[in-house]
C-alpha positions as CSV (number, residue, x, y, z in Angstrom):
1,M,110.5,111.9,101.4
2,P,110.4,112.8,97.7
3,T,109.2,116.3,96.9
4,A,106.8,117.3,94.1
5,T,108.3,118.9,91.1
6,K,105.1,120.9,90.8
7,S,102.2,121.5,93.1
8,F,99.0,123.5,92.3
9,Y,95.2,123.6,92.7
10,V,92.6,123.1,90.1
11,D,89.5,124.5,91.7
12,R,89.6,123.0,95.2
13,L,91.7,119.9,94.3
14,L,95.4,119.8,95.2
15,V,97.5,118.3,92.4
16,E,101.1,117.2,92.9
17,I,103.4,116.0,90.2
18,Y,106.5,113.7,90.9
19,K,109.5,112.7,88.8
20,S,108.5,109.0,88.7
21,E,105.7,106.6,89.8
22,A,108.0,105.3,92.5
23,E,108.6,108.8,94.0
24,M,104.8,109.5,93.7
25,A,104.0,106.3,95.6
26,V,106.5,106.9,98.4
27,A,105.4,110.5,98.9
28,A,101.7,109.6,99.0
29,A,102.5,106.7,101.4
30,G,104.3,109.1,103.7
31,I,101.3,111.5,103.8
32,V,98.8,108.7,104.4
33,Q,100.9,107.1,107.1
34,K,101.2,110.4,109.0
35,Y,97.5,111.1,108.6
36,L,96.6,107.6,109.9
37,V,99.0,107.8,112.9
38,N,97.7,111.2,113.9
39,L,94.1,110.2,113.5
40,L,94.6,107.1,115.6
41,Q,95.6,109.4,118.4
42,E,92.2,111.0,118.3
43,K,89.9,108.0,117.4
44,E,89.8,104.5,118.7
45,T,89.0,103.0,115.3
46,I,89.1,104.4,111.8
47,A,87.8,103.2,108.4
48,I,89.4,103.2,105.0
49,L,87.9,102.6,101.6
50,L,90.4,100.9,99.4
51,A,91.0,100.9,95.6
52,T,92.7,98.3,93.5
53,G,94.6,98.4,90.2
54,N,98.2,99.0,89.1
55,S,98.1,102.5,90.4
56,Q,97.9,101.3,94.0
57,L,100.7,98.6,94.0
58,Q,103.8,100.6,94.7
59,F,101.8,102.9,97.1
60,L,100.5,99.9,99.2
61,D,104.0,98.4,99.4
62,A,105.4,101.7,100.5
63,L,102.7,102.4,103.1
64,I,103.0,98.9,104.6
65,A,106.8,99.2,104.7
66,L,106.7,102.4,106.6
67,G,105.1,100.7,109.6
68,G,103.9,102.6,112.7
69,I,100.2,102.1,111.9
70,D,98.1,100.1,114.4
71,W,96.1,98.2,111.8
72,K,94.2,96.3,114.5
73,R,92.2,99.5,115.0
74,I,91.4,99.9,111.3
75,I,88.3,98.7,109.5
76,L,88.7,98.2,105.7
77,F,86.2,98.4,102.9
78,H,86.7,98.4,99.1
79,L,85.2,100.4,96.3
80,D,83.9,97.8,93.8
81,E,83.8,94.2,92.7
82,Y,83.0,92.3,89.6
83,L,79.6,90.6,89.5
84,G,79.6,86.8,89.1
85,I,83.1,85.8,90.2
86,S,84.1,84.6,93.6
87,G,86.6,86.2,95.9
88,E,89.0,83.3,95.1
89,H,89.2,84.3,91.4
90,P,92.7,85.9,90.8
91,A,91.0,88.8,88.9
92,S,88.6,89.7,91.8
93,F,89.3,92.8,93.8
94,S,88.6,90.8,96.9
95,Y,91.5,88.5,96.1
96,Y,93.8,91.5,95.2
97,L,93.1,93.1,98.5
98,R,93.2,90.0,100.6
99,E,96.7,89.1,99.3
100,R,98.2,92.5,99.1
101,V,96.7,94.1,102.2
102,E,94.7,92.0,104.6
103,K,97.2,89.1,105.0
104,R,100.0,91.6,105.4
105,V,98.5,94.0,108.0
106,L,95.8,92.0,109.8
107,P,93.3,94.8,110.2
108,Q,90.5,94.7,112.8
109,K,88.0,93.8,110.0
110,F,87.8,93.8,106.3
111,H,84.3,94.0,104.9
112,Y,84.4,92.5,101.3
113,L,81.9,93.0,98.6
114,E,80.6,89.5,97.6
115,G,80.7,89.5,93.8
116,N,79.3,86.0,93.5
117,S,76.3,86.8,95.6
118,L,73.1,85.0,94.3
119,E,71.2,88.2,95.2
120,P,73.3,91.2,94.0
121,I,70.7,93.8,95.0
122,A,70.6,92.4,98.5
123,E,74.4,92.5,98.5
124,C,74.2,96.2,97.6
125,D,71.8,96.7,100.5
126,R,74.1,94.8,102.9
127,Y,77.1,96.8,102.0
128,T,75.2,100.1,102.1
129,K,74.2,99.4,105.7
130,L,77.8,98.6,106.7
131,L,79.0,101.9,105.1
132,Q,76.1,104.0,106.6
133,N,77.2,102.9,110.1
134,Q,80.8,104.0,109.6
135,I,82.4,107.4,108.9
136,I,85.0,106.8,106.1
137,D,88.1,108.5,107.3
138,L,90.2,107.9,104.2
139,C,89.3,106.9,100.6
140,L,92.0,105.7,98.3
141,L,91.3,106.1,94.6
142,G,92.6,105.4,91.1
143,I,91.3,106.8,87.8
144,G,90.1,104.7,85.0
145,E,91.1,105.3,81.4
146,N,87.5,106.5,80.8
147,G,87.6,108.7,83.9
148,H,85.8,106.3,86.1
149,L,86.0,106.3,89.9
150,A,85.4,102.8,91.2
151,F,83.0,101.3,88.7
152,N,81.2,104.6,88.1
153,D,81.8,104.8,84.3
154,P,80.6,107.9,82.5
155,E,77.2,106.4,81.4
156,V,76.3,105.3,85.0
157,A,78.1,108.0,87.1
158,D,75.7,110.3,89.0
159,F,77.0,113.1,91.1
160,Q,73.7,113.3,92.9
161,D,73.2,109.5,93.2
162,T,70.8,108.7,96.0
163,A,72.2,105.2,96.3
164,N,75.4,104.4,98.2
165,V,76.1,101.1,96.5
166,K,74.7,100.0,93.2
167,L,74.8,97.4,90.4
168,V,76.1,98.7,87.1
169,K,77.0,97.6,83.6
170,L,80.6,98.2,82.7
171,D,81.4,100.0,79.5
172,E,83.7,98.7,76.8
173,V,86.6,101.0,77.7
174,N,86.5,99.8,81.3
175,R,86.2,96.1,80.3
176,Q,89.2,96.5,77.9
177,Q,91.2,98.1,80.7
178,Q,90.3,95.1,82.9
179,L,91.4,92.7,80.1
180,N,94.7,94.5,79.8
181,T,95.5,93.5,83.4
182,G,96.2,90.0,82.1
183,Y,93.7,88.2,84.4
184,F,91.2,87.4,81.6
185,D,91.8,85.4,78.4
186,N,89.6,87.6,76.2
187,L,87.1,90.4,76.4
188,T,84.2,88.0,76.5
189,A,85.6,86.6,79.8
190,V,85.5,90.0,81.5
191,P,82.3,90.4,83.5
192,Q,79.8,92.8,82.0
193,Y,78.5,93.9,85.4
194,G,79.9,95.1,88.7
195,I,78.9,96.4,92.1
196,T,80.2,99.8,93.0
197,V,80.2,102.4,95.7
198,T,78.7,105.6,94.3
199,I,80.2,109.0,93.7
200,P,78.5,110.8,96.6
201,L,79.7,108.2,99.1
202,I,83.3,108.6,97.8
203,C,83.0,112.3,98.2
204,A,81.7,111.9,101.8
205,A,85.1,110.5,102.9
206,Q,87.0,112.8,105.3
207,K,90.2,112.6,103.2
208,I,90.7,111.4,99.6
209,I,94.0,110.4,98.0
210,C,93.8,109.7,94.3
211,L,96.8,108.1,92.5
212,A,97.0,108.3,88.7
213,P,100.4,107.4,87.3
214,E,101.5,106.2,83.8
215,K,101.4,107.6,80.3
216,R,98.1,105.8,79.5
217,K,96.3,108.1,82.0
218,A,97.6,111.3,80.5
219,E,94.6,112.1,78.3
220,I,92.0,111.4,80.9
221,V,94.0,113.4,83.5
222,Q,94.1,116.4,81.1
223,Q,90.3,116.0,80.5
224,M,89.7,115.7,84.3
225,L,91.6,118.9,85.1
226,R,91.1,121.1,82.0
227,K,87.6,120.5,80.8
228,N,84.2,121.0,82.5
229,I,83.3,119.1,85.7
230,S,80.9,116.5,84.3
231,E,79.8,112.9,84.6
232,N,81.4,112.5,81.1
233,C,84.6,112.4,83.2
234,P,83.5,111.1,86.6
235,A,86.9,111.9,88.2
236,S,86.4,115.6,87.5
237,I,84.1,115.7,90.6
238,L,87.3,115.6,92.7
239,R,87.9,119.2,91.7
240,T,85.0,120.2,94.0
241,Q,86.4,118.3,97.0
242,P,88.8,120.3,99.3
243,Q,89.7,117.1,101.2
244,A,91.0,115.5,98.0
245,S,94.6,115.3,96.6
246,L,95.6,114.0,93.2
247,Y,99.1,112.5,92.7
248,L,100.6,112.2,89.3
249,D,103.9,111.2,87.8
250,I,105.7,112.9,85.0
251,N,104.1,110.6,82.5
252,S,100.5,111.0,83.5
253,A,101.0,114.8,83.8
254,S,102.7,115.1,80.4
255,L,99.8,116.9,78.7
256,L,99.6,119.4,81.6
257,I,103.2,120.7,81.6
């Protein structure tokens, strides 16, 4: 397994830096695989909250390739979804996870957020009830270019949120990032709203693994780790979480070293 070139704590958050995104992905996959295998020796079923985005691709491939995980004892959830598009839309996070995870590992159950629900508030309530009935054993995260976790952009992030799942308006930085994925023809086509799991629910997970590779994340990683813990950079809350680890590659860590 690849070893970190540098490992240190920022407040309570473990930060590890790797030579490349590929090494970062393999190392994180190895740690997650070991954690899940050991946990399945203690619990009959476990629950994972999944992220999407480019930061997860190599990691998911590496984790699935390692094998040894009894996915039939694992229940899956995801962090967020666009409002107003179906799970069949190539840009939807449901589609991403169904194709890249569910069809490959055949979990016990995958509870998807229904982005095209005719009653989005009721959908938030439905998903809240599912999550309230389940301890989240592992939460996988990425970091947005504006510092968001899931769809908790700076203007809507609330470290003391009383909701578990909520409807939010996406800011322009977030929507531009989504446009850059190539799944939308123009900014107008990117949904303006989304459904997201909130910051307190993310922080309630028993273990948090956050992956943030690539040069385009360097500035927000620097802000996350070097400036004040604040909703202005939602990801900074991870510095208060002793169960969280942040994995960087040499590019995303370039302003730290």
